C-alpha positions in Angstrom: 66.6 92.2 119.8 70.4 92.0 120.5 72.4 95.0 121.7 74.3 95.2 118.4 71.0 95.3 116.4 69.6 97.9 118.8 72.6 100.1 118.4 72.5 99.7 114.6 68.8 100.7 114.6 69.6 103.8 116.7 72.4 104.7 114.3 70.0 104.4 111.4 67.5 106.7 113.0 70.2 109.2 113.9 71.4 109.1 110.3 67.9 109.7 109.0 67.4 112.7 111.3 70.9 114.0 110.3 70.2 113.8 106.6 66.7 115.4 107.0 68.3 118.3 108.8 71.0 118.6 106.1 68.2 118.7 103.4 66.3 121.4 105.3 69.5 123.5 105.8 70.5 123.3 102.1 67.0 123.8 100.8 67.0 127.3 102.3 69.6 128.5 99.9 68.3 132.0 99.3 71.3 134.2 99.8 70.3 136.5 102.7 73.0 138.8 103.9 72.5 140.0 107.5 73.5 143.6 108.0 73.7 144.5 104.3 71.2 147.0 103.1 70.3 147.2 99.4 71.2 150.5 97.6 68.4 151.9 95.4 69.3 154.3 92.6 67.2 156.8 90.8 67.4 157.3 87.0 70.6 159.2 86.2 72.2 158.6 89.6 75.9 158.0 89.6 76.8 154.3 89.9 80.4 154.1 91.1 82.8 151.6 89.6 85.7 150.6 91.9 88.8 148.6 91.0 90.5 146.0 93.1 94.0 144.6 92.8 94.9 142.7 89.7 95.5 139.0 90.4 97.0 135.9 88.7 96.6 132.3 89.8 99.9 131.5 88.2 102.0 133.8 90.4 99.7 134.2 93.5 101.2 137.8 93.8 98.4 140.4 93.6 99.5 143.8 92.2 98.0 147.3 92.6 95.7 148.2 89.7 97.3 151.6 89.0 100.8 150.1 88.9 100.1 149.4 85.2 99.5 152.1 82.6 95.7 152.4 83.1 93.6 155.5 83.3 93.5 157.2 86.7 90.6 159.3 88.1 90.9 163.0 88.6 92.7 163.9 91.7 94.4 160.5 91.8 93.2 157.1 93.1 91.7 157.0 96.6 91.5 153.9 98.8 88.1 152.4 99.4 89.0 149.3 101.4 87.3 149.4 104.8 88.5 146.8 107.2 91.5 144.9 108.5 90.5 141.6 106.8 90.5 143.3 103.4 94.1 144.5 103.8 95.3 141.2 105.1 93.8 139.3 102.2 95.3 141.6 99.6 92.1 143.5 98.7 93.1 147.1 97.8 89.8 148.6 96.5 90.2 152.1 94.9 88.0 154.5 92.9 88.2 154.6 89.1 87.7 157.2 86.2 84.8 155.3 84.7 81.6 157.3 84.9 78.3 155.4 84.9 74.8 156.7 85.3 71.7 154.6 86.1 69.8 153.5 83.0 72.0 155.6 80.7 73.6 153.6 77.9 77.0 154.9 76.8 78.7 154.3 73.4 82.5 154.2 73.0 83.1 156.7 75.7 86.8 157.8 75.9 88.6 157.6 79.3 92.2 158.6 78.5 95.0 157.9 76.1 98.4 156.7 77.3 101.6 156.6 75.2 103.7 153.7 76.4 107.3 154.2 77.3 109.7 151.2 77.1 109.3 150.5 80.9 105.5 150.7 80.8 105.3 148.5 77.7 107.6 145.8 79.2 105.7 145.9 82.5 102.3 145.6 80.8 103.5 142.8 78.6 104.9 140.9 81.6 101.6 141.0 83.5 99.6 140.0 80.4 102.0 137.1 79.9 101.6 136.1 83.6 97.8 135.9 83.1 96.8 138.8 85.4 93.1 139.7 85.7 91.2 142.9 86.5 88.8 142.8 89.4 86.2 145.5 89.2 83.3 146.1 91.6 80.0 147.9 91.2 77.6 148.1 94.1 79.6 145.4 95.9 79.2 143.0 92.9 82.4 141.7 91.4 82.7 141.8 87.6 81.9 138.6 85.8 83.9 138.0 82.6 82.1 137.7 79.2 84.1 135.9 76.5 83.8 133.6 73.6 84.6 129.9 73.5 86.4 128.1 70.7 83.0 127.0 69.3 81.9 130.6 69.1 79.4 130.5 72.0 79.5 133.3 74.5 80.6 132.2 78.0 80.4 134.0 81.3 82.7 133.3 84.2 81.7 134.8 87.6 85.0 134.3 89.5 88.5 135.6 89.0 87.7 138.8 87.1 88.6 139.4 83.5 92.0 139.3 81.8 93.9 142.5 81.1 95.1 141.3 77.7 96.2 138.2 75.8 99.2 136.7 74.1 99.3 135.9 70.4 98.4 132.3 69.9 101.7 131.5 68.1 103.7 132.7 71.2 101.7 130.8 73.8 103.7 127.9 75.4 102.4 124.5 74.8 100.2 123.1 77.6 102.4 121.0 79.9 101.6 117.5 80.8 101.0 116.5 84.4 104.0 116.8 86.7 106.0 118.3 83.8 107.8 121.6 84.3 106.2 124.7 82.8 108.4 125.9 80.0 110.2 129.2 80.6 108.6 132.2 78.9 110.5 135.0 77.3 108.0 137.9 77.5 110.3 140.3 75.6 109.8 138.3 72.3 106.1 137.7 72.8 103.4 139.6 71.0 100.9 140.9 73.5 97.6 142.8 73.1 95.9 144.8 75.8 92.1 144.9 76.4 91.6 148.7 76.1 87.9 148.6 75.5 85.2 147.1 77.8 81.5 146.6 77.4 80.2 147.1 80.9 76.9 145.1 81.0 74.7 145.9 84.0 71.4 144.2 85.0 68.9 146.2 87.0 65.8 145.3 88.9 62.8 147.5 89.9 61.5 146.2 93.2 58.3 148.2 93.0 56.9 149.0 89.5 54.8 151.8 90.9 57.8 153.6 92.4 60.9 154.9 90.6 63.9 153.1 92.1 66.3 150.6 90.6 68.9 148.2 92.0 71.9 146.7 90.4 71.6 142.9 90.3 74.1 141.9 87.7 77.5 143.1 86.5 79.7 141.6 83.7 82.5 142.9 81.5 83.3 142.0 78.0 86.9 143.0 77.3 88.1 143.8 73.8 91.3 144.9 72.2 90.9 147.6 69.6 93.5 149.7 67.9 91.5 152.9 67.9 91.8 155.7 65.3 90.2 159.1 64.8 88.2 160.2 61.7 90.2 162.4 59.4 93.5 161.1 60.8 93.4 163.3 63.9 96.4 162.7 66.1 95.6 163.2 69.8 98.2 163.9 72.4 96.0 162.5 75.2 95.9 165.8 77.1 93.9 168.4 75.1 90.1 168.5 75.7 89.6 168.6 72.0 90.4 164.8 71.7 87.4 163.8 73.9 85.0 165.4 71.3 86.5 163.9 68.2 84.8 160.9 66.5 86.5 157.6 66.3 86.8 155.7 63.0 86.7 152.4 64.9 83.3 153.1 66.6 79.8 153.5 65.2 77.6 156.2 66.6 74.8 154.9 69.0 75.9 151.3 68.5 77.6 149.1 71.0 80.9 147.6 70.1 81.0 144.0 69.1 83.8 141.6 68.4 82.9 141.3 64.8 83.4 145.0 64.3 87.1 144.9 65.5 89.4 145.6 62.6 92.8 145.5 64.4 93.9 144.6 68.0 95.8 147.0 70.2 99.4 145.8 70.4 101.6 146.4 73.4 104.9 148.0 72.3 107.0 151.1 73.2 105.6 154.4 71.8 102.2 152.8 71.1 99.2 155.1 71.9 96.6 153.2 73.8 93.1 154.8 73.9 90.9 153.4 76.6 87.2 153.4 75.9 84.0 151.7 77.3 80.4 151.0 76.6 77.7 150.8 79.2 74.7 148.5 78.5 71.7 148.4 80.9 69.3 145.4 80.8 66.2 144.8 82.9 66.2 141.6 85.0 63.7 139.7 87.1 66.4 138.7 89.6 65.7 140.1 93.0 68.4 141.9 94.9 68.5 139.2 97.6 69.3 136.6 95.0 71.8 138.5 92.8 74.8 136.6 94.3 73.4 133.1 93.4 75.0 133.0 90.0 78.3 134.0 91.4 78.2 131.3 94.1 77.2 128.4 91.9 78.9 129.6 88.7 75.5 129.6 87.0 75.1 125.9 87.5 78.6 125.0 86.5 79.2 123.0 89.7 76.0 121.0 90.4 75.0 120.5 94.1 75.1 116.8 93.5 78.9 116.9 93.7 78.7 118.2 97.3 76.0 115.6 98.1 78.3 112.9 96.8 81.0 114.2 99.2 78.6 114.1 102.1 77.3 110.7 101.2 80.8 109.4 100.9 81.7 110.7 104.3 78.6 109.4 105.9 79.2 105.9 104.6 82.7 106.0 106.1 81.3 107.1 109.4 78.7 104.3 109.3 81.4 101.8 108.6 83.6 103.0 111.5 80.6 103.2 113.9 79.5 99.7 113.1 83.0 98.4 113.4 83.4 99.9 116.8 80.0 98.6 117.9 80.5 95.1 116.6 84.2 94.7 117.6 85.3 97.2 120.2 82.2 97.3 122.4 81.8 93.6 122.2 85.4 92.9 123.1 85.4 95.5 125.9 82.3 94.0 127.5 83.9 90.6 127.4 87.2 91.8 128.7 85.7 93.8 131.6 83.5 90.9 132.6 86.4 88.4 132.6 88.7 90.8 134.5 86.1 91.5 137.2 85.2 87.8 137.4 88.9 86.9 138.0 89.2 89.6 140.6 86.1 88.4 142.4 87.4 84.8 142.3 90.7 86.0 143.7 88.9 87.8 146.6 86.8 84.7 147.4 89.8 82.3 147.5 91.4 82.1 150.9 94.8 81.0 149.6 97.4 83.3 148.1 97.1 81.8 144.6 97.7 84.4 141.9 95.9 84.5 138.6 97.7 85.4 135.4 96.4 88.6 133.8 96.3 89.1 130.1 95.4 91.8 127.6 95.1 95.5 128.3 94.7 95.1 132.1 98.4 94.2 132.3 99.3 97.9 131.7 97.0 99.3 134.4 100.0 100.5 136.4 101.6 102.4 133.5 98.7 103.5 131.3 98.4 106.9 132.9 102.1 107.5 133.1 103.0 110.9 131.6 104.6 110.8 128.2 108.3 110.0 128.4 109.0 112.4 125.5 108.2 116.2 125.7 105.1 116.1 128.0 104.9 119.9 127.9 104.9 120.0 124.1 102.1 117.5 124.2 100.0 119.7 126.4 100.8 122.8 124.2 99.7 120.9 121.1 96.4 119.7 122.6 95.6 123.1 124.1 96.3 124.9 120.8 94.3 122.3 118.9 91.3 122.8 121.1 91.6 126.6 120.5 91.7 126.0 116.7 88.8 123.5 116.8 86.4 125.7 118.7 87.3 128.9 116.7 87.0 127.0 113.4 83.6 125.5 114.5 82.3 129.0 115.4 83.6 130.5 112.1 82.0 127.8 110.0 78.6 128.1 111.8 78.6 131.9 111.3 79.4 131.4 107.6 76.7 128.7 107.2 73.9 131.0 108.6 75.0 133.9 106.4 76.8 136.3 108.6 80.1 135.7 106.8 80.0 135.6 103.0 81.8 136.7 99.9 79.8 139.9 99.5 81.5 141.2 102.7 85.1 141.2 101.8 87.4 140.5 104.7 84.6 139.4 107.0 85.9 135.8 107.1 89.4 136.8 108.0 88.1 139.2 110.7 85.9 136.6 112.2 88.6 134.0 112.2 91.1 136.3 113.9 88.5 137.4 116.6 87.3 133.8 117.3 90.9 132.5 117.5 91.9 135.3 119.8 88.9 134.8 122.2 89.4 131.1 122.3 92.8 131.5 123.7 91.2 131.1 127.2 90.4 127.5 126.2 93.9 126.8 125.1 95.3 127.9 128.4 92.7 126.0 130.4 93.1 122.7 128.5 96.9 122.7 128.4 97.2 123.6 132.1 94.7 120.9 133.2 96.6 118.2 131.3 100.0 119.5 132.4 98.9 119.5 136.0 97.8 115.9 135.7 101.3 115.1 134.5 102.6 116.7 137.7 104.6 119.2 135.7 106.3 122.0 137.6 107.2 124.6 134.9 103.6 125.8 134.5 104.7 129.3 133.5 106.7 128.0 130.6 103.9 125.7 129.5 101.5 128.6 129.5 103.9 130.9 127.6 104.5 128.1 125.0 100.7 127.6 124.6 100.2 131.4 124.0 103.2 131.7 121.6 103.9 128.5 119.7 101.2 128.3 117.0 100.2 132.1 116.9 103.9 133.0 116.8 104.5 130.6 113.9 101.6 132.1 112.0 102.7 135.6 112.7 106.3 134.9 111.8 105.4 133.3 108.5 102.9 136.1 107.7 105.5 138.8 108.4 108.1 136.9 106.3 105.9 136.6 103.3 104.6 140.2 103.8 108.1 141.5 103.7 108.9 139.7 100.4 105.6 140.8 98.9 106.5 144.4 99.8 109.7 144.0 97.7 107.6 142.8 94.8 105.4 146.0 95.3 102.4 143.6 95.7 99.0 144.7 97.0 99.1 141.5 99.1 101.6 143.2 101.4 99.7 144.5 104.4 100.5 148.0 105.6 102.7 148.4 108.6 99.8 149.8 110.7 97.8 146.6 110.1 100.8 144.5 111.2 101.0 146.5 114.4 97.2 146.0 115.0 97.7 142.2 114.6 100.6 142.2 117.0 98.6 144.3 119.5 95.6 141.8 119.2 98.0 138.9 119.9 100.0 140.5 122.7 97.3 142.5 124.4 94.3 140.2 124.1 95.2 136.6 123.0 98.2 136.0 125.3 96.4 137.5 128.4 93.4 135.3 127.7 95.6 132.2 127.6 97.0 133.1 131.0 93.5 133.6 132.3 92.5 130.2 131.1 95.7 128.6 132.6 95.0 130.4 135.9 91.6 128.7 136.2 93.0 125.4 135.0 95.8 125.3 137.6 93.3 126.3 140.4 91.2 123.2 139.8 92.1 119.8 141.3 94.3 117.6 139.2 92.5 115.1 137.0 92.2 111.8 139.0 93.1 108.5 137.4 91.3 105.2 138.3 94.6 103.4 138.7 97.9 104.0 140.5 101.0 104.5 138.4 104.0 102.4 139.4 107.4 103.7 140.1 109.2 101.7 137.4 107.8 101.6 133.8 106.8 98.3 132.4 108.8 97.0 129.4 106.9 97.1 126.1 107.0 93.9 124.1 107.7 94.0 120.4 104.4 94.5 118.5 103.3 92.5 115.4 104.0 94.3 112.1 100.3 95.1 111.6 100.1 96.8 115.0 103.5 98.5 114.9 102.9 102.1 116.3 104.7 103.8 113.5 102.8 102.0 110.8 99.5 102.5 112.6 100.1 106.2 113.0 100.9 106.6 109.3 97.9 104.7 108.0 95.4 106.1 110.5 94.8 109.3 108.5 93.6 107.5 105.3 90.0 106.9 106.4 89.4 110.5 107.7 91.0 111.9 104.5 88.9 109.8 102.2 85.8 111.3 103.7 86.9 114.9 103.2 88.9 115.0 100.0 86.0 115.8 97.6 85.1 119.0 99.6 88.8 119.8 100.0 89.0 120.3 96.2 86.4 123.1 96.3 88.1 124.7 99.3 91.5 124.7 97.6 89.9 126.2 94.5 88.5 129.0 96.6 91.8 129.6 98.3 94.1 129.6 95.4 92.0 130.0 92.2 89.8 132.9 93.4 86.7 130.8 93.1 83.7 131.6 95.3 82.9 129.1 98.1 79.5 129.3 99.8 78.3 125.8 100.8 79.3 126.2 104.4 76.5 123.9 105.4 78.3 121.1 103.7 81.6 122.3 105.2 80.1 122.1 108.6 78.9 118.5 108.1 82.3 117.5 106.6 84.1 119.1 109.5 82.1 117.2 112.0 82.5 113.9 110.1 86.3 114.5 109.9 86.6 115.0 113.6 84.3 112.0 114.4 86.2 109.7 112.0 89.5 110.8 113.5 88.2 110.1 117.0 86.8 106.7 116.1 89.9 105.5 114.3 92.2 106.7 117.1 90.1 105.0 119.8 90.2 101.7 117.9 94.0 101.9 117.4 94.6 102.9 121.0 92.6 99.9 122.2 94.7 97.5 120.1 97.9 99.1 121.3 96.8 98.5 124.9 95.9 94.9 124.1 99.5 94.5 122.8 100.7 95.9 126.1 101.9 99.2 124.7 101.1 101.8 127.4 102.7 104.8 125.6 99.5 106.0 124.0 99.6 109.7 124.6 101.7 110.7 121.6 100.4 107.8 119.7 96.8 109.1 119.9 97.9 112.6 118.9 99.9 111.5 115.9 97.3 108.9 114.7 94.4 111.3 114.5 96.7 114.2 113.4 98.2 112.1 110.6 95.3 113.1 108.3 97.2 116.4 107.9 100.1 114.5 106.1 97.5 113.3 103.5 96.1 116.8 103.2 99.6 118.1 102.5 100.3 115.3 100.0 97.0 116.2 98.2 98.1 119.9 98.1 101.3 118.8 96.2 99.2 117.0 93.6 96.6 119.8 93.4 99.4 122.4 92.8 99.6 121.2 89.2 96.2 122.7 88.6 97.6 126.2 89.1 100.1 125.9 86.2 102.3 128.0 88.4 105.0 130.3 87.1 108.6 129.4 87.6 109.0 132.1 90.2 110.5 130.6 93.3 108.4 132.8 95.6 105.2 131.3 94.1 106.3 127.9 95.3 107.4 129.3 98.6 104.2 131.1 99.2 102.0 128.2 98.3 103.8 125.5 100.2 104.5 127.8 103.1 100.9 128.6 103.7 99.8 125.0 102.9 102.2 123.8 105.6 100.7 126.2 108.0 97.2 125.1 107.2 98.1 121.4 107.4 99.8 122.0 110.7 96.6 123.6 112.0 94.7 120.5 110.8 97.2 118.3 112.6 96.6 120.2 115.8 92.8 120.2 115.4 92.4 116.5 114.6 95.2 115.5 116.9 93.7 117.3 119.9 90.3 115.8 119.4 91.7 112.3 119.0 93.8 112.7 122.1 91.0 113.9 124.3 88.6 111.3 123.1 91.2 108.6 123.7 91.9 110.0 127.2 88.2 109.7 128.0 88.1 106.2 126.5 91.1 104.9 128.5 89.8 106.4 131.8 86.4 104.8 131.1 87.6 101.3 130.5 90.1 101.2 133.4 87.6 102.6 135.8 85.3 99.7 134.9 87.7 97.0 136.2 88.9 96.1 139.7 92.6 96.7 140.2 94.6 95.8 143.3 
């Protein structure tokens, strides 16, 4: 059996084992939540309903729930958000005036009545027109939205909450075509209706039939717009206690409200009296508490798992193609080159005369291949160090998510874990950047360490504070409180930066990385490369293959980030992340080899840019995907989206670029240490 056939066989066995492990991982899809204890209620116990910020995918600016003319609880709203991650991600959870008791159905229960003044009417109509949704929570379950499709079937959506109202069909703007500008909306002339009645539908499960104890396993809301009226023409001022006891002509005693019984919708206009009411409907369910999140995560089968498997299969085929290409071309050529170079060197040693043998190929650049970058060597070290910090922290976060420690049921946990992991991995950033900078014989090591500690975190913090300030002017709940910003700054200055200096201290204490060849004093001239191997073209095209292996999963991640969809298949994310890094490394090694063959010894920045160029394709994809949001014409929406997408794509550039650079560094050292050089 030849070496190529043997390597192919080994690759096939490894792929079989890899797929088997993936199947085992994904087959254990029961949603276990470490550290979360189920809450058991007795019959008649109070079941608290909390409200989160209202959100719109069209503006991306969350607003506080009680900023709109909604009913408030007695004593005023109280904050229920618990951790730093919740505040940073715009989750402002508060209590509500809705009273719910376990297993007690309620019928057209009055909450309050609000008479709209002109400002409130305009504000409510504006948010309805912008497509804002309520986000309610019961027992840590977000509210699903129950509605009717055009065909008349009842539909349930588990992500994004439920709308606060709707615009009259004749006033709705026509759906725009792709890449066509969204028509400007004049909310003052639109006819808007508010959903002032909700059917709160709750599913409960009794874990032990012999013991009294019930758990909430399902929560959905059916919003309705009803222009309520009292029997006998009673006119309520919204304050007297008498109004709560009066019967409504729009409700039937001991019967839950249905859409067919609605006589007239509640219009939004100045001086309109809006009476807020609700029904509570309890239904038994066989769903266990540990599985109650399943329908939220897979949208009740709306997104089949086969889509994710298609993404994985697509990525694996790309990796197989690259691996076989490297085995059949690169390894074969390298063995031939190394054997020829060593044979020529041996022949030269055996000859007694001073005859010189012409060298060809990548051996020609042996005296220049380890020459430090001629352009910004310190910045190169900073980029690689920051990229390794991001790579390791992302890897740890994805693993924690895949095993269930970070999940949608624990709001803010993902953000908290990301911050902590990134902060602790600062020691790696300092160590890697210092080791490379010392090998370049750099002298300004203090400046290199400071730049490593400040560049990417400082960019993130600066952009976050900038957007946070603008959100504060919009009175958005996405604006983090000043105290949380101080905590973030303290984490960065008091923990992350010192850890970078600790890593740099250990990096500079170690001996400089040794190179197998001696660098000459004068740099060798680089001949003109063929068009196909032009470094600029190669760097630009290098990202196509890694991107093509990850773009399917990227769609779901983008939907989770910007469209409030739930994302939970972190096992797939973990596999795609590894495949992305592996494909970037393989493509970069192949391109670096051909650059050396063409006598181009400036490979440091070339390797970083080639593997990092996948980020440009990610950003291009984000521009195309932005059309899915049907974004409003608010300039800040565009600024917010593309600002954060630039930051995320820059992080991807650092991650992929650093991995490609270090693998290329290992590859170059390996091949030049295998040949004899005078």
